C-alpha positions as CSV (number, residue, x, y, z in Angstrom):
1,X,46.2,-15.7,89.9
2,X,44.5,-12.0,89.2
3,X,46.2,-11.2,92.2
4,X,49.3,-11.9,91.7
5,X,49.3,-10.8,88.3
6,X,47.9,-7.1,89.7
7,X,51.4,-7.4,92.0
8,X,53.2,-8.1,89.0
9,X,52.0,-5.2,87.1
10,X,52.5,-2.7,90.1
11,X,56.3,-4.0,90.8
12,X,57.5,-4.1,86.8
13,X,55.1,-1.9,84.9
14,X,54.6,0.6,87.4
15,X,58.1,0.6,89.4
16,X,56.1,0.8,92.6
17,X,57.9,0.0,96.1
18,X,58.1,-3.5,97.6
19,X,56.4,-2.0,100.9
20,X,53.5,-0.6,98.6
21,X,53.4,-3.2,96.3
22,X,53.0,-5.5,100.3
23,X,50.1,-2.7,100.9
24,X,48.1,-3.4,97.8
25,X,48.3,-7.2,98.4
26,X,47.3,-6.8,102.1
27,X,44.1,-4.6,101.5
28,X,43.1,-7.4,98.4
29,X,43.7,-10.6,100.5
30,X,41.8,-9.0,103.3
31,X,38.7,-8.1,100.9
32,X,38.9,-11.6,99.1
33,X,38.9,-13.4,102.6
34,X,35.9,-11.5,103.4
35,X,33.7,-12.0,100.2
36,X,34.8,-15.8,100.9
37,X,33.3,-15.7,104.1
38,X,30.1,-13.1,103.8
39,X,29.5,-14.1,99.9
40,X,30.9,-17.3,99.8
41,X,32.0,-16.0,96.7
42,X,36.4,-15.9,95.7
43,X,35.6,-14.6,92.2
44,X,37.0,-10.9,92.6
45,X,35.5,-10.6,89.2
46,X,32.0,-10.9,89.3
47,X,32.4,-8.6,92.7
48,X,29.3,-5.4,92.7
49,X,29.3,-2.4,94.2
50,X,26.9,-3.5,97.3
51,X,29.1,-5.9,98.1
52,X,32.2,-3.7,98.5
53,X,29.8,-1.2,100.6
54,X,29.1,-3.7,102.6
55,X,32.6,-4.7,103.5
56,X,33.1,-0.8,104.0
57,X,30.6,-0.5,106.6
58,X,32.3,-3.6,108.3
59,X,34.8,-1.5,108.3
60,X,33.9,1.7,109.9
61,X,31.7,-0.5,112.2
62,X,35.7,-2.1,113.2
63,X,36.9,0.9,114.2
64,X,38.7,1.6,111.1
65,X,39.5,5.1,110.6
66,X,38.2,6.7,107.5
67,X,41.3,7.5,106.2
68,X,42.4,4.1,106.3
69,X,39.0,2.8,104.4
70,X,39.6,5.3,102.0
71,X,43.3,3.9,101.4
72,X,41.5,0.4,101.5
73,X,39.0,1.2,99.2
74,X,41.8,3.2,96.9
75,X,43.6,-0.1,96.5
76,X,40.2,-2.0,95.8
77,X,39.7,0.9,93.2
78,X,43.2,0.1,91.3
79,X,42.5,-3.5,91.0
80,X,39.3,-3.4,89.0
81,X,41.4,-0.9,87.1
82,X,44.0,-3.1,86.0
83,X,40.8,-5.8,86.0
84,X,39.6,-3.7,83.1
85,X,42.3,-3.2,81.1
86,X,43.2,-6.6,80.5
87,X,39.8,-7.1,79.7
88,X,38.6,-9.1,82.7
89,X,35.8,-6.9,83.6
90,X,33.7,-4.2,81.3
91,X,33.1,-1.8,84.5
92,X,35.1,-0.9,87.7
93,X,32.2,-1.2,90.3
94,X,33.9,1.7,92.5
95,X,33.3,3.9,89.4
96,X,30.6,5.5,91.3
97,X,32.4,5.3,94.7
98,X,32.8,8.6,96.9
99,X,35.4,8.6,99.1
100,X,34.7,8.8,103.0
101,X,35.4,12.1,104.3
102,X,38.5,12.5,106.0
103,X,39.1,16.0,108.6
104,X,42.2,17.5,107.6
105,X,45.1,17.4,109.4
106,X,47.3,20.5,109.8
107,X,50.9,19.2,111.0
108,X,52.7,21.8,112.3
109,X,56.2,22.5,111.0
110,X,59.3,23.0,113.3
111,X,59.9,26.8,113.3
112,X,63.8,27.8,111.8
113,X,65.0,28.8,115.7
114,X,63.9,25.1,117.1
115,X,66.0,23.6,113.9
116,X,69.2,25.9,114.7
117,X,68.7,25.1,118.5
118,X,69.3,21.3,117.5
119,X,72.3,22.1,115.5
120,X,73.6,24.0,118.6
121,X,73.3,20.7,120.3
122,X,74.5,18.5,117.8
123,X,77.7,21.1,117.8
124,X,78.4,19.8,121.1
125,X,80.1,16.9,120.5
126,X,82.6,15.7,117.8
127,X,82.1,11.5,118.0
128,X,81.0,9.5,115.3
129,X,77.2,9.4,116.3
130,X,76.6,13.2,116.8
131,X,78.5,14.1,113.3
132,X,76.5,11.6,112.0
133,X,73.4,12.6,113.5
134,X,74.0,16.2,113.0
135,X,74.2,15.5,109.3
136,X,70.9,13.7,109.1
137,X,69.1,16.7,110.3
138,X,71.3,18.9,108.1
139,X,70.2,16.4,104.7
140,X,66.8,16.4,106.0
141,X,66.0,19.9,106.5
142,X,68.4,21.3,103.8
143,X,67.3,19.1,100.9
144,X,64.0,18.0,101.9
145,X,64.1,14.3,101.2
146,X,62.0,11.6,102.9
147,X,63.2,9.2,105.7
148,X,63.5,6.4,103.3
149,X,65.1,8.4,100.3
150,X,68.1,9.1,102.9
151,X,68.6,5.8,104.3
152,X,68.8,4.5,101.0
153,X,71.5,7.1,99.7
154,X,74.6,5.3,98.9
155,X,78.3,6.6,99.2
156,X,78.3,7.1,94.9
157,X,75.5,8.7,95.3
158,X,77.3,12.0,96.1
159,X,78.7,14.0,93.9
160,X,81.4,15.9,94.6
161,X,82.3,18.1,91.9
162,X,78.5,19.2,91.7
163,X,77.9,19.2,95.4
164,X,74.8,17.6,94.9
165,X,73.9,14.0,96.1
166,X,71.0,11.6,93.2
167,X,68.1,10.6,95.4
168,X,65.8,7.9,94.7
169,X,62.2,9.0,95.0
170,X,58.7,6.8,94.7
171,X,58.4,5.1,91.5
172,X,61.5,5.0,91.3
173,X,62.3,8.7,90.3
174,X,66.0,10.3,90.5
175,X,66.4,13.3,91.6
176,X,69.7,15.2,92.4
177,X,69.4,17.5,95.2
178,X,72.0,20.3,96.2
179,X,74.3,20.3,99.6
180,X,74.5,23.6,101.2
181,X,78.6,24.4,101.8
182,X,77.9,24.5,105.8
183,X,76.3,21.1,104.9
184,X,78.8,19.8,102.8
185,X,81.5,20.5,105.5
186,X,79.5,18.2,108.0
187,X,79.8,15.8,105.3
188,X,83.2,15.8,104.9
189,X,84.0,15.4,108.7
190,X,81.4,12.4,108.7
191,X,83.0,11.0,105.9
192,X,86.8,11.0,107.9
193,X,84.8,9.3,110.7
194,X,83.7,6.7,109.0
195,X,86.7,5.7,106.9
196,X,87.7,4.9,110.6
197,X,85.9,1.8,110.2
198,X,87.2,-1.1,109.4
199,X,83.7,-3.0,108.5
200,X,80.5,-2.2,107.4
201,X,78.4,-1.5,104.9
202,X,80.5,0.2,102.2
203,X,77.7,1.3,99.9
204,X,75.8,2.8,102.5
205,X,76.0,6.5,102.9
206,X,74.3,6.4,106.5
207,X,75.6,3.8,109.4
208,X,75.5,2.7,112.9
209,X,78.3,2.6,114.9
210,X,78.4,-1.2,114.2
211,X,78.6,-0.7,110.6
212,X,75.5,-1.0,109.6
213,X,73.3,0.8,107.3
214,X,70.6,3.1,109.2
215,X,67.1,2.0,109.8
216,X,63.8,4.1,109.4
217,X,63.2,4.1,113.1
218,X,66.9,4.9,114.2
219,X,66.4,7.7,112.2
220,X,63.0,8.8,113.9
221,X,64.2,8.3,117.4
222,X,67.2,10.8,116.1
223,X,65.1,13.3,115.3
224,X,62.5,13.0,117.9
225,X,65.2,12.8,120.5
226,X,66.8,16.3,119.9
227,X,63.6,17.9,118.8
228,X,62.0,17.2,121.8
229,X,64.6,19.0,124.2
230,X,63.6,22.2,121.7
231,X,60.2,21.8,120.7
232,X,56.6,21.5,122.3
233,X,55.2,20.5,118.9
234,X,53.0,17.2,118.9
235,X,54.6,15.5,116.5
236,X,58.6,15.6,116.0
237,X,59.4,13.1,112.8
238,X,61.3,13.2,109.8
239,X,57.9,14.1,107.9
240,X,57.9,17.1,110.1
241,X,61.2,18.2,109.3
242,X,60.2,17.9,105.5
243,X,57.2,19.9,106.3
244,X,59.9,22.4,107.2
245,X,61.7,22.4,104.7
246,X,59.1,23.1,102.3
247,X,57.5,26.0,104.3
248,X,60.4,27.9,105.5
249,X,61.3,28.3,101.2
250,X,57.6,29.2,100.9
251,X,57.7,31.9,103.4
252,X,61.3,32.9,102.3
253,X,59.6,33.3,98.5
254,X,60.0,30.2,96.7
255,X,57.7,29.0,94.0
256,X,55.2,26.2,94.7
257,X,56.3,24.9,91.6
258,X,59.8,24.9,92.7
259,X,59.4,23.7,96.1
260,X,57.5,20.9,93.8
261,X,60.9,20.0,92.0
262,X,62.2,20.0,95.5
263,X,60.8,17.4,97.2
264,X,60.0,15.2,94.3
265,X,56.6,15.9,94.0
266,X,54.8,14.7,90.5
267,X,51.7,16.8,91.0
268,X,51.4,20.5,92.5
269,X,48.2,19.0,94.5
270,X,50.9,17.1,96.6
271,X,52.8,20.2,97.5
272,X,49.9,22.5,98.4
273,X,49.4,20.4,101.7
274,X,52.4,22.6,102.4
275,X,50.7,26.2,101.9
276,X,48.9,26.2,105.0
277,X,51.4,27.5,107.2
278,X,53.2,29.8,104.3
279,X,49.6,31.2,103.9
280,X,49.5,31.7,107.7
281,X,52.4,33.5,108.0
282,X,51.9,35.7,105.2
283,X,48.4,37.1,107.0
284,X,50.4,37.8,109.8
285,X,52.4,39.7,108.0
286,X,49.8,41.3,106.4
287,X,47.7,42.4,109.9
288,X,51.4,43.3,110.9
289,X,52.1,45.5,108.2
290,X,48.8,46.8,106.6
291,X,47.8,50.4,107.3
292,X,44.4,48.9,108.8
293,X,45.4,45.7,110.3
294,X,45.2,46.9,113.5
295,X,41.8,48.4,113.7
């Protein structure tokens, strides 16, 4: 009952997505099952930290990465904060817990030349799918929107008079992203082609040849397919294109706060992960131009 109440709290009061709520549910049920087997205890209100620590050790010994363990523990910590809030527990058993150390992964974004090369490839054809794929690449790169945000854009979300798109981000947070003139031209071309379909999802902006709304794996395949032709980088995904958007803006003088707003982040801490590559660029310029740089 407490888990169900918590999940309803996340969904209706915190406005978390279905995917996020499901992730919390999976973590909590797994912990509950562990306690039932290991300690013959199903009452989560009376769990002690030592029991949680035993669970953490079992996860690590089972090959679960530190990053994944931290995410699961975070779910549990949020659950106990909720129980504190509604008066079911007096203290959060994870209040003094320290997260496991995680090696920071530095993701290398696509450079501007790679993006331009992909757009050249997509300009070589004028069929429906090629124009759609070009628009997907252009929008992801020029707005920094997330893959799921792109998928969920509806035709009615496009404000043609203001050349902007309404995007629904994490926790149902709305923001508007600007459509560059060159991208708007591609958008008009795509919409013209899309009208040729007599059936299909009329609400979704992006559809397949069969007239149904595009899906996450399709967007990933599109990005991976085209960037594999021009880039040797290990990871080629929609998120790396978002990463490139932020990095290129910072490299060209945009403020961190401006990039934060464009990305739809709620805090600067989330945006700062994108500053590494821009700092590398600054260091290159500094070493190249400073009088003492070559000595």
